[in-house]
Every structure is written in structure tokens, then in C-alpha cells.
N, C-alpha and C positions, 0 to 999 in steps of 0.2 A: 574653488574660484575655476576658472577656464585656463587652458593651458598657455593663454598668451597672456595671462596675468603674470608670469615668472620668466627669469632667464637663469640661465645654469652657467657656471663659469667653468673653464677647463680643469682648476683642481675639487669640482664638484660641489661647490656651494651654491643654493638656489635661493634666489632673491627677488621680492617681490618688484614688479615694475615700476612700481612709484619711484624706485631710487633712481633710475634712470630718466624717468619723467621729470622729476624735479630739477635735475641737471639741464633740462633743455627749458623749461618754463621760464628759469630765472634769468634768459637772456632776452632783452627786448627784442634785438634784431632779428630773432627767430620767430616768424609767423606761424608755422604748421612744421609738424615733424612726425617722423615715423621710424621706429628703431625695429630691426628685423633680425633675429638670429638665425643665420643659415645653419651653422654649424658650432659644435660645443665650442669651438675655438675661433669664431668669428660672428661680428655683428656689422650691418651697414646701418649707419645713421644718415636718414633722409631728411635735410631741411629746405623750408620754403624761406629764404631771407628777404630782408627789407633794409631799410637806410642804417647804416651803422655797421651793417655786418663785413668784417674783413679778415684777411688771412691769421691775424693773430685771434681772432674770436674762433674760427674753424679749429686752429691749433689747441685753444683751450678746451672745446668741447672734446677732441680726441684725448688729450690729457687726461679730462676729469673721469671720460669712460675708462682709460686704462686704468686708472687709480681705484675705480670702483669694482670694474671686473677683472683684473689681475694683469701681469704683464705677459700672460700666455694668451692672453685674448687679442686678436687681430680686430682692430677698429676702423672702418671705412666710413669716411664722412663724404656723403653725396649731395651737392646742392641741386636742387629739382624745380622746375617750374610750378610743379602741384604734386600734393599726396594723392595717391590713387585710393579710391574707396570701392570696397567690393559693392557687389549688385544690392546687397542690403542696404546701402547708402550709410552704414554706421563706420565711423571712423576708428580704426584700431590703432591707438597709440603704438603698442608692443606687439610685435607676433614672434612668437618663439617656434621654430620647426624642430627643436629639441626638447623642449620642458615636457612635454606629455609621455614623451618615450622615455625619459631618463625618469620621471617621477613613476611609472609604471615599474620600472626596473627596480627601482629603490624600495618599494612598497613589496615586490615579490621577495626580495631578499630578506624581509622580517618575519 
């Protein structure tokens, strides 16, 4: 898989991006989203919201991501007007700037 298909937690767990995608797809008031892992201990969850999204929904999203990724992961929720698409036009639901390097290092240790 591509390096964007995985997230890495601060405690070293590698998880498929679908685990994060499922959290967001279950919420009807989220119209579009993107999860970006900037560092091993930080993710930003950007969401385009519709009717019914409120502060409690946002808090639930953050809580579910913390439960999934662990207490050492900083989770930032950003409500945005649109999700940026790369020049290719393909929407990437999850982008990890950590996974490829982490997985290469793990393979080198074996």
C-alpha cells in the first residue's frame, strides 16, 4: 500500500487509515474530510460540515480519534470550507507524513 494508507501512533502501533475513515463516515453532518498526520504525535482532522454539526459533534470526533490513536496523540479538529485536492484531482482521505519513514526504519531493523 501507499504510505498514506497508514497512521503511526506515538507508541509505535501502525494502523490502516480505514480505522480513521470509519469514524468520520459515520457522522451524517460531515460532508467531506481529510486526516493529516504531521508528526508521530499529531494529527489534524479537517472537516467540511453541514446541518447538524455542533460543538458536541466536534468533541465526539476528537474523543474518538484520541481513543483510536492513544492519549499521547494530539488531535486538532479544523472546520474548513473545502478540502484541498492535489493537482491530480484525486482526493486523499488520509495523508501521513510519518508512516513511510517509520515503516522503512522498522524494516531496516529486521
